[in-house]
N, CA, C and O atoms as a Maestro MAE file, in Angstrom:
{
 s_m_m2io_version
 :::
 2.0.0
}

f_m_ct {
 s_m_title
 :::
 protein
 m_atom[304] {
  # First column is atom index #
  i_m_mmod_type
  r_m_x_coord
  r_m_y_coord
  r_m_z_coord
  i_m_residue_number
  s_m_chain_name
  s_m_pdb_residue_name
  s_m_pdb_atom_name
  i_m_atomic_number
  :::
  1 25 24.997 26.414 -5.051 1 A "MET " " N  " 7
  2 3 23.712 25.864 -5.427 1 A "MET " " CA " 6
  3 2 22.638 26.637 -4.663 1 A "MET " " C  " 6
  4 15 22.683 26.720 -3.436 1 A "MET " " O  " 8
  5 25 21.687 27.193 -5.381 2 A "ASP " " N  " 7
  6 3 20.655 27.969 -4.700 2 A "ASP " " CA " 6
  7 2 19.594 27.052 -4.089 2 A "ASP " " C  " 6
  8 15 19.600 25.841 -4.313 2 A "ASP " " O  " 8
  9 25 18.702 27.636 -3.329 3 A "THR " " N  " 7
  10 3 17.724 26.867 -2.564 3 A "THR " " CA " 6
  11 2 16.761 26.091 -3.458 3 A "THR " " C  " 6
  12 15 16.420 24.947 -3.159 3 A "THR " " O  " 8
  13 25 16.325 26.702 -4.542 4 A "THR " " N  " 7
  14 3 15.371 26.036 -5.435 4 A "THR " " CA " 6
  15 2 15.981 24.790 -6.060 4 A "THR " " C  " 6
  16 15 15.346 23.736 -6.108 4 A "THR " " O  " 8
  17 25 17.201 24.913 -6.534 5 A "THR " " N  " 7
  18 3 17.867 23.771 -7.156 5 A "THR " " CA " 6
  19 2 18.086 22.660 -6.139 5 A "THR " " C  " 6
  20 15 17.908 21.483 -6.453 5 A "THR " " O  " 8
  21 25 18.475 23.031 -4.920 6 A "PHE " " N  " 7
  22 3 18.702 22.031 -3.880 6 A "PHE " " CA " 6
  23 2 17.407 21.291 -3.549 6 A "PHE " " C  " 6
  24 15 17.424 20.076 -3.355 6 A "PHE " " O  " 8
  25 25 16.285 22.008 -3.483 7 A "ALA " " N  " 7
  26 3 14.997 21.370 -3.199 7 A "ALA " " CA " 6
  27 2 14.605 20.419 -4.323 7 A "ALA " " C  " 6
  28 15 14.073 19.340 -4.063 7 A "ALA " " O  " 8
  29 25 14.865 20.809 -5.566 8 A "GLU " " N  " 7
  30 3 14.539 19.941 -6.691 8 A "GLU " " CA " 6
  31 2 15.387 18.681 -6.667 8 A "GLU " " C  " 6
  32 15 14.886 17.588 -6.933 8 A "GLU " " O  " 8
  33 25 16.669 18.825 -6.351 9 A "VAL " " N  " 7
  34 3 17.563 17.665 -6.303 9 A "VAL " " CA " 6
  35 2 17.159 16.731 -5.172 9 A "VAL " " C  " 6
  36 15 17.111 15.517 -5.369 9 A "VAL " " O  " 8
  37 25 16.869 17.267 -3.994 10 A "SER " " N  " 7
  38 3 16.508 16.397 -2.876 10 A "SER " " CA " 6
  39 2 15.167 15.709 -3.132 10 A "SER " " C  " 6
  40 15 14.981 14.564 -2.721 10 A "SER " " O  " 8
  41 25 14.233 16.383 -3.800 11 A "GLY " " N  " 7
  42 3 12.964 15.746 -4.150 11 A "GLY " " CA " 6
  43 2 13.159 14.615 -5.135 11 A "GLY " " C  " 6
  44 15 12.521 13.569 -5.020 11 A "GLY " " O  " 8
  45 25 14.040 14.819 -6.110 12 A "ASN " " N  " 7
  46 3 14.308 13.764 -7.084 12 A "ASN " " CA " 6
  47 2 15.007 12.578 -6.442 12 A "ASN " " C  " 6
  48 15 14.750 11.431 -6.810 12 A "ASN " " O  " 8
  49 25 15.880 12.841 -5.492 13 A "ILE " " N  " 7
  50 3 16.570 11.752 -4.803 13 A "ILE " " CA " 6
  51 2 15.572 10.922 -4.003 13 A "ILE " " C  " 6
  52 15 15.676 9.696 -3.962 13 A "ILE " " O  " 8
  53 25 14.602 11.583 -3.364 14 A "ALA " " N  " 7
  54 3 13.581 10.844 -2.612 14 A "ALA " " CA " 6
  55 2 12.739 9.981 -3.545 14 A "ALA " " C  " 6
  56 15 12.376 8.858 -3.197 14 A "ALA " " O  " 8
  57 25 12.432 10.501 -4.723 15 A "THR " " N  " 7
  58 3 11.646 9.735 -5.690 15 A "THR " " CA " 6
  59 2 12.420 8.515 -6.172 15 A "THR " " C  " 6
  60 15 11.865 7.422 -6.274 15 A "THR " " O  " 8
  61 25 13.679 8.700 -6.463 16 A "ILE " " N  " 7
  62 3 14.518 7.577 -6.895 16 A "ILE " " CA " 6
  63 2 14.664 6.571 -5.759 16 A "ILE " " C  " 6
  64 15 14.655 5.361 -5.987 16 A "ILE " " O  " 8
  65 25 14.797 7.076 -4.538 17 A "GLY " " N  " 7
  66 3 14.901 6.182 -3.385 17 A "GLY " " CA " 6
  67 2 13.677 5.315 -3.218 17 A "GLY " " C  " 6
  68 15 13.789 4.122 -2.935 17 A "GLY " " O  " 8
  69 25 12.495 5.910 -3.392 18 A "TYR " " N  " 7
  70 3 11.282 5.101 -3.281 18 A "TYR " " CA " 6
  71 2 11.188 4.112 -4.436 18 A "TYR " " C  " 6
  72 15 10.749 2.977 -4.249 18 A "TYR " " O  " 8
  73 25 11.597 4.533 -5.624 19 A "GLY " " N  " 7
  74 3 11.582 3.614 -6.764 19 A "GLY " " CA " 6
  75 2 12.451 2.397 -6.505 19 A "GLY " " C  " 6
  76 15 12.073 1.271 -6.829 19 A "GLY " " O  " 8
  77 25 13.610 2.629 -5.923 20 A "LEU " " N  " 7
  78 3 14.488 1.507 -5.583 20 A "LEU " " CA " 6
  79 2 13.895 0.670 -4.453 20 A "LEU " " C  " 6
  80 15 14.045 -0.551 -4.435 20 A "LEU " " O  " 8
  81 25 13.217 1.331 -3.508 21 A "ALA " " N  " 7
  82 3 12.604 0.593 -2.401 21 A "ALA " " CA " 6
  83 2 11.426 -0.250 -2.869 21 A "ALA " " C  " 6
  84 15 11.087 -1.240 -2.220 21 A "ALA " " O  " 8
  85 25 10.800 0.118 -3.973 22 A "ALA " " N  " 7
  86 3 9.645 -0.633 -4.474 22 A "ALA " " CA " 6
  87 2 10.055 -1.843 -5.306 22 A "ALA " " C  " 6
  88 15 9.237 -2.730 -5.549 22 A "ALA " " O  " 8
  89 25 11.299 -1.889 -5.739 23 A "ILE " " N  " 7
  90 3 11.755 -3.020 -6.553 23 A "ILE " " CA " 6
  91 2 11.743 -4.316 -5.736 23 A "ILE " " C  " 6
  92 15 11.288 -5.353 -6.218 23 A "ILE " " O  " 8
  93 25 12.240 -4.254 -4.512 24 A "GLY " " N  " 7
  94 3 12.305 -5.444 -3.664 24 A "GLY " " CA " 6
  95 2 10.951 -6.077 -3.403 24 A "GLY " " C  " 6
  96 15 10.781 -7.273 -3.643 24 A "GLY " " O  " 8
  97 25 9.977 -5.306 -2.916 25 A "PRO " " N  " 7
  98 3 8.651 -5.897 -2.713 25 A "PRO " " CA " 6
  99 2 8.011 -6.397 -4.003 25 A "PRO " " C  " 6
  100 15 7.294 -7.397 -3.988 25 A "PRO " " O  " 8
  101 25 8.259 -5.719 -5.110 26 A "GLY " " N  " 7
  102 3 7.707 -6.182 -6.387 26 A "GLY " " CA " 6
  103 2 8.239 -7.551 -6.762 26 A "GLY " " C  " 6
  104 15 7.487 -8.426 -7.191 26 A "GLY " " O  " 8
  105 25 9.531 -7.730 -6.599 27 A "ILE " " N  " 7
  106 3 10.143 -9.033 -6.878 27 A "ILE " " CA " 6
  107 2 9.652 -10.073 -5.874 27 A "ILE " " C  " 6
  108 15 9.368 -11.213 -6.239 27 A "ILE " " O  " 8
  109 25 9.555 -9.669 -4.604 28 A "GLY " " N  " 7
  110 3 9.099 -10.593 -3.566 28 A "GLY " " CA " 6
  111 2 7.688 -11.095 -3.798 28 A "GLY " " C  " 6
  112 15 7.411 -12.282 -3.625 28 A "GLY " " O  " 8
  113 25 6.790 -10.193 -4.191 29 A "ILE " " N  " 7
  114 3 5.408 -10.595 -4.452 29 A "ILE " " CA " 6
  115 2 5.347 -11.546 -5.642 29 A "ILE " " C  " 6
  116 15 4.569 -12.500 -5.641 29 A "ILE " " O  " 8
  117 25 6.162 -11.287 -6.649 30 A "GLY " " N  " 7
  118 3 6.208 -12.190 -7.799 30 A "GLY " " CA " 6
  119 2 6.671 -13.581 -7.414 30 A "GLY " " C  " 6
  120 15 6.122 -14.576 -7.887 30 A "GLY " " O  " 8
  121 25 7.669 -13.653 -6.563 31 A "ILE " " N  " 7
  122 3 8.174 -14.956 -6.116 31 A "ILE " " CA " 6
  123 2 7.122 -15.680 -5.282 31 A "ILE " " C  " 6
  124 15 6.888 -16.873 -5.472 31 A "ILE " " O  " 8
  125 25 6.481 -14.950 -4.348 32 A "VAL " " N  " 7
  126 3 5.459 -15.564 -3.493 32 A "VAL " " CA " 6
  127 2 4.309 -16.115 -4.330 32 A "VAL " " C  " 6
  128 15 3.877 -17.250 -4.124 32 A "VAL " " O  " 8
  129 25 3.814 -15.321 -5.267 33 A "ALA " " N  " 7
  130 3 2.690 -15.772 -6.101 33 A "ALA " " CA " 6
  131 2 3.098 -16.944 -6.988 33 A "ALA " " C  " 6
  132 15 2.329 -17.890 -7.159 33 A "ALA " " O  " 8
  133 25 4.292 -16.885 -7.549 34 A "GLY " " N  " 7
  134 3 4.760 -17.968 -8.413 34 A "GLY " " CA " 6
  135 2 4.911 -19.281 -7.669 34 A "GLY " " C  " 6
  136 15 4.516 -20.335 -8.168 34 A "GLY " " O  " 8
  137 25 5.477 -19.219 -6.487 35 A "LYS " " N  " 7
  138 3 5.645 -20.445 -5.697 35 A "LYS " " CA " 6
  139 2 4.302 -20.990 -5.215 35 A "LYS " " C  " 6
  140 15 4.137 -22.201 -5.072 35 A "LYS " " O  " 8
  141 25 3.343 -20.096 -4.965 36 A "THR " " N  " 7
  142 3 2.014 -20.562 -4.572 36 A "THR " " CA " 6
  143 2 1.341 -21.309 -5.715 36 A "THR " " C  " 6
  144 15 0.753 -22.369 -5.506 36 A "THR " " O  " 8
  145 25 1.425 -20.765 -6.910 37 A "VAL " " N  " 7
  146 3 0.846 -21.444 -8.074 37 A "VAL " " CA " 6
  147 2 1.541 -22.781 -8.297 37 A "VAL " " C  " 6
  148 15 0.896 -23.773 -8.638 37 A "VAL " " O  " 8
  149 25 2.841 -22.805 -8.106 38 A "GLU " " N  " 7
  150 3 3.587 -24.061 -8.242 38 A "GLU " " CA " 6
  151 2 3.118 -25.088 -7.210 38 A "GLU " " C  " 6
  152 15 2.949 -26.265 -7.529 38 A "GLU " " O  " 8
  153 25 2.909 -24.636 -5.973 39 A "GLY " " N  " 7
  154 3 2.414 -25.538 -4.935 39 A "GLY " " CA " 6
  155 2 1.004 -26.030 -5.214 39 A "GLY " " C  " 6
  156 15 0.680 -27.189 -4.953 39 A "GLY " " O  " 8
  157 25 0.156 -25.135 -5.754 40 A "MET " " N  " 7
  158 3 -1.213 -25.542 -6.102 40 A "MET " " CA " 6
  159 2 -1.216 -26.565 -7.230 40 A "MET " " C  " 6
  160 15 -2.067 -27.453 -7.263 40 A "MET " " O  " 8
  161 25 -0.275 -26.445 -8.146 41 A "ALA " " N  " 7
  162 3 -0.190 -27.408 -9.240 41 A "ALA " " CA " 6
  163 2 0.261 -28.774 -8.730 41 A "ALA " " C  " 6
  164 15 -0.161 -29.806 -9.250 41 A "ALA " " O  " 8
  165 25 1.117 -28.776 -7.711 42 A "ARG " " N  " 7
  166 3 1.602 -30.045 -7.171 42 A "ARG " " CA " 6
  167 2 0.575 -30.714 -6.263 42 A "ARG " " C  " 6
  168 15 0.395 -31.931 -6.308 42 A "ARG " " O  " 8
  169 25 -0.104 -29.905 -5.431 43 A "GLN " " N  " 7
  170 3 -1.094 -30.451 -4.501 43 A "GLN " " CA " 6
  171 2 -2.366 -29.604 -4.552 43 A "GLN " " C  " 6
  172 15 -2.531 -28.688 -3.747 43 A "GLN " " O  " 8
  173 25 -3.251 -29.900 -5.479 44 A "PRO " " N  " 7
  174 3 -4.471 -29.094 -5.628 44 A "PRO " " CA " 6
  175 2 -5.366 -29.091 -4.384 44 A "PRO " " C  " 6
  176 15 -6.110 -28.136 -4.163 44 A "PRO " " O  " 8
  177 25 -5.300 -30.142 -3.580 45 A "GLU " " N  " 7
  178 3 -6.147 -30.200 -2.386 45 A "GLU " " CA " 6
  179 2 -5.719 -29.185 -1.315 45 A "GLU " " C  " 6
  180 15 -6.491 -28.889 -0.404 45 A "GLU " " O  " 8
  181 25 -4.517 -28.661 -1.419 46 A "MET " " N  " 7
  182 3 -4.020 -27.659 -0.465 46 A "MET " " CA " 6
  183 2 -4.196 -26.231 -0.980 46 A "MET " " C  " 6
  184 15 -3.652 -25.296 -0.392 46 A "MET " " O  " 8
  185 25 -4.943 -26.050 -2.060 47 A "ALA " " N  " 7
  186 3 -5.042 -24.737 -2.706 47 A "ALA " " CA " 6
  187 2 -5.571 -23.664 -1.761 47 A "ALA " " C  " 6
  188 15 -5.042 -22.552 -1.745 47 A "ALA " " O  " 8
  189 25 -6.593 -23.965 -0.980 48 A "GLY " " N  " 7
  190 3 -7.158 -22.969 -0.069 48 A "GLY " " CA " 6
  191 2 -6.172 -22.524 0.989 48 A "GLY " " C  " 6
  192 15 -6.049 -21.334 1.278 48 A "GLY " " O  " 8
  193 25 -5.476 -23.478 1.559 49 A "ARG " " N  " 7
  194 3 -4.491 -23.154 2.597 49 A "ARG " " CA " 6
  195 2 -3.301 -22.393 2.008 49 A "ARG " " C  " 6
  196 15 -2.792 -21.455 2.622 49 A "ARG " " O  " 8
  197 25 -2.867 -22.797 0.830 50 A "LEU " " N  " 7
  198 3 -1.764 -22.094 0.177 50 A "LEU " " CA " 6
  199 2 -2.154 -20.664 -0.182 50 A "LEU " " C  " 6
  200 15 -1.341 -19.746 -0.073 50 A "LEU " " O  " 8
  201 25 -3.395 -20.480 -0.607 51 A "GLN " " N  " 7
  202 3 -3.845 -19.141 -0.976 51 A "GLN " " CA " 6
  203 2 -3.865 -18.223 0.249 51 A "GLN " " C  " 6
  204 15 -3.477 -17.059 0.154 51 A "GLN " " O  " 8
  205 25 -4.309 -18.733 1.386 52 A "THR " " N  " 7
  206 3 -4.302 -17.939 2.617 52 A "THR " " CA " 6
  207 2 -2.885 -17.549 2.998 52 A "THR " " C  " 6
  208 15 -2.621 -16.397 3.342 52 A "THR " " O  " 8
  209 25 -1.983 -18.503 2.937 53 A "THR " " N  " 7
  210 3 -0.587 -18.228 3.257 53 A "THR " " CA " 6
  211 2 0.017 -17.246 2.265 53 A "THR " " C  " 6
  212 15 0.832 -16.405 2.643 53 A "THR " " O  " 8
  213 25 -0.377 -17.345 0.998 54 A "MET " " N  " 7
  214 3 0.124 -16.420 -0.018 54 A "MET " " CA " 6
  215 2 -0.302 -14.990 0.306 54 A "MET " " C  " 6
  216 15 0.503 -14.064 0.208 54 A "MET " " O  " 8
  217 25 -1.570 -14.808 0.693 55 A "PHE " " N  " 7
  218 3 -2.037 -13.459 1.003 55 A "PHE " " CA " 6
  219 2 -1.303 -12.880 2.207 55 A "PHE " " C  " 6
  220 15 -1.021 -11.683 2.240 55 A "PHE " " O  " 8
  221 25 -0.990 -13.714 3.193 56 A "LEU " " N  " 7
  222 3 -0.193 -13.241 4.327 56 A "LEU " " CA " 6
  223 2 1.212 -12.847 3.878 56 A "LEU " " C  " 6
  224 15 1.736 -11.815 4.297 56 A "LEU " " O  " 8
  225 25 1.813 -13.664 3.034 57 A "GLY " " N  " 7
  226 3 3.150 -13.348 2.520 57 A "GLY " " CA " 6
  227 2 3.161 -12.070 1.709 57 A "GLY " " C  " 6
  228 15 4.088 -11.269 1.825 57 A "GLY " " O  " 8
  229 25 2.140 -11.871 0.887 58 A "ILE " " N  " 7
  230 3 2.048 -10.639 0.100 58 A "ILE " " CA " 6
  231 2 1.870 -9.439 1.020 58 A "ILE " " C  " 6
  232 15 2.462 -8.386 0.784 58 A "ILE " " O  " 8
  233 25 1.058 -9.587 2.068 59 A "ALA " " N  " 7
  234 3 0.847 -8.476 3.000 59 A "ALA " " CA " 6
  235 2 2.149 -8.092 3.692 59 A "ALA " " C  " 6
  236 15 2.468 -6.907 3.794 59 A "ALA " " O  " 8
  237 25 2.900 -9.073 4.166 60 A "PHE " " N  " 7
  238 3 4.165 -8.771 4.832 60 A "PHE " " CA " 6
  239 2 5.176 -8.165 3.867 60 A "PHE " " C  " 6
  240 15 5.956 -7.292 4.246 60 A "PHE " " O  " 8
  241 25 5.160 -8.623 2.636 61 A "THR " " N  " 7
  242 3 6.076 -8.073 1.639 61 A "THR " " CA " 6
  243 2 5.683 -6.649 1.268 61 A "THR " " C  " 6
  244 15 6.547 -5.797 1.063 61 A "THR " " O  " 8
  245 25 4.395 -6.392 1.183 62 A "GLU " " N  " 7
  246 3 3.913 -5.061 0.804 62 A "GLU " " CA " 6
  247 2 4.192 -4.026 1.891 62 A "GLU " " C  " 6
  248 15 4.293 -2.834 1.600 62 A "GLU " " O  " 8
  249 25 4.318 -4.473 3.136 63 A "VAL " " N  " 7
  250 3 4.658 -3.556 4.226 63 A "VAL " " CA " 6
  251 2 5.997 -2.879 3.936 63 A "VAL " " C  " 6
  252 15 6.192 -1.717 4.290 63 A "VAL " " O  " 8
  253 25 6.912 -3.593 3.299 64 A "LEU " " N  " 7
  254 3 8.204 -2.995 2.958 64 A "LEU " " CA " 6
  255 2 8.035 -1.807 2.016 64 A "LEU " " C  " 6
  256 15 8.737 -0.805 2.148 64 A "LEU " " O  " 8
  257 25 7.114 -1.916 1.075 65 A "ALA " " N  " 7
  258 3 6.860 -0.797 0.165 65 A "ALA " " CA " 6
  259 2 6.242 0.374 0.916 65 A "ALA " " C  " 6
  260 15 6.578 1.527 0.644 65 A "ALA " " O  " 8
  261 25 5.347 0.097 1.853 66 A "PHE " " N  " 7
  262 3 4.746 1.178 2.635 66 A "PHE " " CA " 6
  263 2 5.786 1.877 3.503 66 A "PHE " " C  " 6
  264 15 5.744 3.096 3.664 66 A "PHE " " O  " 8
  265 25 6.708 1.115 4.058 67 A "ILE " " N  " 7
  266 3 7.792 1.721 4.830 67 A "ILE " " CA " 6
  267 2 8.654 2.583 3.923 67 A "ILE " " C  " 6
  268 15 9.082 3.670 4.312 67 A "ILE " " O  " 8
  269 25 8.906 2.100 2.713 68 A "GLY " " N  " 7
  270 3 9.706 2.870 1.760 68 A "GLY " " CA " 6
  271 2 9.058 4.174 1.358 68 A "GLY " " C  " 6
  272 15 9.754 5.170 1.158 68 A "GLY " " O  " 8
  273 25 7.741 4.195 1.233 69 A "ILE " " N  " 7
  274 3 7.072 5.437 0.843 69 A "ILE " " CA " 6
  275 2 6.898 6.370 2.048 69 A "ILE " " C  " 6
  276 15 6.832 7.585 1.868 69 A "ILE " " O  " 8
  277 25 6.824 5.839 3.256 70 A "ALA " " N  " 7
  278 3 6.640 6.677 4.442 70 A "ALA " " CA " 6
  279 2 7.946 7.274 4.950 70 A "ALA " " C  " 6
  280 15 7.930 8.331 5.582 70 A "ALA " " O  " 8
  281 25 9.061 6.630 4.690 71 A "THR " " N  " 7
  282 3 10.346 7.086 5.216 71 A "THR " " CA " 6
  283 2 10.704 8.512 4.809 71 A "THR " " C  " 6
  284 15 11.131 9.279 5.672 71 A "THR " " O  " 8
  285 25 10.556 8.913 3.542 72 A "PRO " " N  " 7
  286 3 10.887 10.308 3.208 72 A "PRO " " CA " 6
  287 2 10.000 11.324 3.924 72 A "PRO " " C  " 6
  288 15 10.449 12.429 4.229 72 A "PRO " " O  " 8
  289 25 8.750 10.962 4.193 73 A "PHE " " N  " 7
  290 3 7.869 11.889 4.900 73 A "PHE " " CA " 6
  291 2 8.248 12.008 6.370 73 A "PHE " " C  " 6
  292 15 8.104 13.075 6.968 73 A "PHE " " O  " 8
  293 25 8.726 10.928 6.944 74 A "ILE " " N  " 7
  294 3 9.100 10.947 8.357 74 A "ILE " " CA " 6
  295 2 10.425 11.676 8.565 74 A "ILE " " C  " 6
  296 15 10.541 12.515 9.458 74 A "ILE " " O  " 8
  297 25 11.416 11.358 7.747 75 A "PHE " " N  " 7
  298 3 12.755 11.915 7.937 75 A "PHE " " CA " 6
  299 2 13.045 13.133 7.079 75 A "PHE " " C  " 6
  300 15 14.106 13.741 7.215 75 A "PHE " " O  " 8
  301 25 12.119 13.502 6.194 76 A "GLY " " N  " 7
  302 3 12.367 14.604 5.269 76 A "GLY " " CA " 6
  303 2 11.907 15.933 5.720 76 A "GLY " " C  " 6
  304 15 12.075 16.921 5.005 76 A "GLY " " O  " 8
  :::
 }
 m_bond[303] {
  # First column is bond index #
  i_m_from
  i_m_to
  i_m_order
  :::
  1 1 2 1
  2 2 3 1
  3 3 4 2
  4 3 5 1
  5 5 6 1
  6 6 7 1
  7 7 8 2
  8 7 9 1
  9 9 10 1
  10 10 11 1
  11 11 12 2
  12 11 13 1
  13 13 14 1
  14 14 15 1
  15 15 16 2
  16 15 17 1
  17 17 18 1
  18 18 19 1
  19 19 20 2
  20 19 21 1
  21 21 22 1
  22 22 23 1
  23 23 24 2
  24 23 25 1
  25 25 26 1
  26 26 27 1
  27 27 28 2
  28 27 29 1
  29 29 30 1
  30 30 31 1
  31 31 32 2
  32 31 33 1
  33 33 34 1
  34 34 35 1
  35 35 36 2
  36 35 37 1
  37 37 38 1
  38 38 39 1
  39 39 40 2
  40 39 41 1
  41 41 42 1
  42 42 43 1
  43 43 44 2
  44 43 45 1
  45 45 46 1
  46 46 47 1
  47 47 48 2
  48 47 49 1
  49 49 50 1
  50 50 51 1
  51 51 52 2
  52 51 53 1
  53 53 54 1
  54 54 55 1
  55 55 56 2
  56 55 57 1
  57 57 58 1
  58 58 59 1
  59 59 60 2
  60 59 61 1
  61 61 62 1
  62 62 63 1
  63 63 64 2
  64 63 65 1
  65 65 66 1
  66 66 67 1
  67 67 68 2
  68 67 69 1
  69 69 70 1
  70 70 71 1
  71 71 72 2
  72 71 73 1
  73 73 74 1
  74 74 75 1
  75 75 76 2
  76 75 77 1
  77 77 78 1
  78 78 79 1
  79 79 80 2
  80 79 81 1
  81 81 82 1
  82 82 83 1
  83 83 84 2
  84 83 85 1
  85 85 86 1
  86 86 87 1
  87 87 88 2
  88 87 89 1
  89 89 90 1
  90 90 91 1
  91 91 92 2
  92 91 93 1
  93 93 94 1
  94 94 95 1
  95 95 96 2
  96 95 97 1
  97 97 98 1
  98 98 99 1
  99 99 100 2
  100 99 101 1
  101 101 102 1
  102 102 103 1
  103 103 104 2
  104 103 105 1
  105 105 106 1
  106 106 107 1
  107 107 108 2
  108 107 109 1
  109 109 110 1
  110 110 111 1
  111 111 112 2
  112 111 113 1
  113 113 114 1
  114 114 115 1
  115 115 116 2
  116 115 117 1
  117 117 118 1
  118 118 119 1
  119 119 120 2
  120 119 121 1
  121 121 122 1
  122 122 123 1
  123 123 124 2
  124 123 125 1
  125 125 126 1
  126 126 127 1
  127 127 128 2
  128 127 129 1
  129 129 130 1
  130 130 131 1
  131 131 132 2
  132 131 133 1
  133 133 134 1
  134 134 135 1
  135 135 136 2
  136 135 137 1
  137 137 138 1
  138 138 139 1
  139 139 140 2
  140 139 141 1
  141 141 142 1
  142 142 143 1
  143 143 144 2
  144 143 145 1
  145 145 146 1
  146 146 147 1
  147 147 148 2
  148 147 149 1
  149 149 150 1
  150 150 151 1
  151 151 152 2
  152 151 153 1
  153 153 154 1
  154 154 155 1
  155 155 156 2
  156 155 157 1
  157 157 158 1
  158 158 159 1
  159 159 160 2
  160 159 161 1
  161 161 162 1
  162 162 163 1
  163 163 164 2
  164 163 165 1
  165 165 166 1
  166 166 167 1
  167 167 168 2
  168 167 169 1
  169 169 170 1
  170 170 171 1
  171 171 172 2
  172 171 173 1
  173 173 174 1
  174 174 175 1
  175 175 176 2
  176 175 177 1
  177 177 178 1
  178 178 179 1
  179 179 180 2
  180 179 181 1
  181 181 182 1
  182 182 183 1
  183 183 184 2
  184 183 185 1
  185 185 186 1
  186 186 187 1
  187 187 188 2
  188 187 189 1
  189 189 190 1
  190 190 191 1
  191 191 192 2
  192 191 193 1
  193 193 194 1
  194 194 195 1
  195 195 196 2
  196 195 197 1
  197 197 198 1
  198 198 199 1
  199 199 200 2
  200 199 201 1
  201 201 202 1
  202 202 203 1
  203 203 204 2
  204 203 205 1
  205 205 206 1
  206 206 207 1
  207 207 208 2
  208 207 209 1
  209 209 210 1
  210 210 211 1
  211 211 212 2
  212 211 213 1
  213 213 214 1
  214 214 215 1
  215 215 216 2
  216 215 217 1
  217 217 218 1
  218 218 219 1
  219 219 220 2
  220 219 221 1
  221 221 222 1
  222 222 223 1
  223 223 224 2
  224 223 225 1
  225 225 226 1
  226 226 227 1
  227 227 228 2
  228 227 229 1
  229 229 230 1
  230 230 231 1
  231 231 232 2
  232 231 233 1
  233 233 234 1
  234 234 235 1
  235 235 236 2
  236 235 237 1
  237 237 238 1
  238 238 239 1
  239 239 240 2
  240 239 241 1
  241 241 242 1
  242 242 243 1
  243 243 244 2
  244 243 245 1
  245 245 246 1
  246 246 247 1
  247 247 248 2
  248 247 249 1
  249 249 250 1
  250 250 251 1
  251 251 252 2
  252 251 253 1
  253 253 254 1
  254 254 255 1
  255 255 256 2
  256 255 257 1
  257 257 258 1
  258 258 259 1
  259 259 260 2
  260 259 261 1
  261 261 262 1
  262 262 263 1
  263 263 264 2
  264 263 265 1
  265 265 266 1
  266 266 267 1
  267 267 268 2
  268 267 269 1
  269 269 270 1
  270 270 271 1
  271 271 272 2
  272 271 273 1
  273 273 274 1
  274 274 275 1
  275 275 276 2
  276 275 277 1
  277 277 278 1
  278 278 279 1
  279 279 280 2
  280 279 281 1
  281 281 282 1
  282 282 283 1
  283 283 284 2
  284 283 285 1
  285 285 286 1
  286 286 287 1
  287 287 288 2
  288 287 289 1
  289 289 290 1
  290 290 291 1
  291 291 292 2
  292 291 293 1
  293 293 294 1
  294 294 295 1
  295 295 296 2
  296 295 297 1
  297 297 298 1
  298 298 299 1
  299 299 300 2
  300 299 301 1
  301 301 302 1
  302 302 303 1
  303 303 304 2
  :::
 }
}
């Protein structure tokens, strides 16, 4: 395998790796938002507090995607 082909393969593997790493946070954010809406429907008076907690949960979940995109640059 020559150098050009190897570079293309390793680049594609990194892209697929990030795609797989982005699936988890995407699902997590969907679950967090869905459960927040469910909680707001059950107790509308807690909507403000639930929304704040939701944004914190989304931020922590999104950090996983940022780690996934930064990892190939750090170790590559």
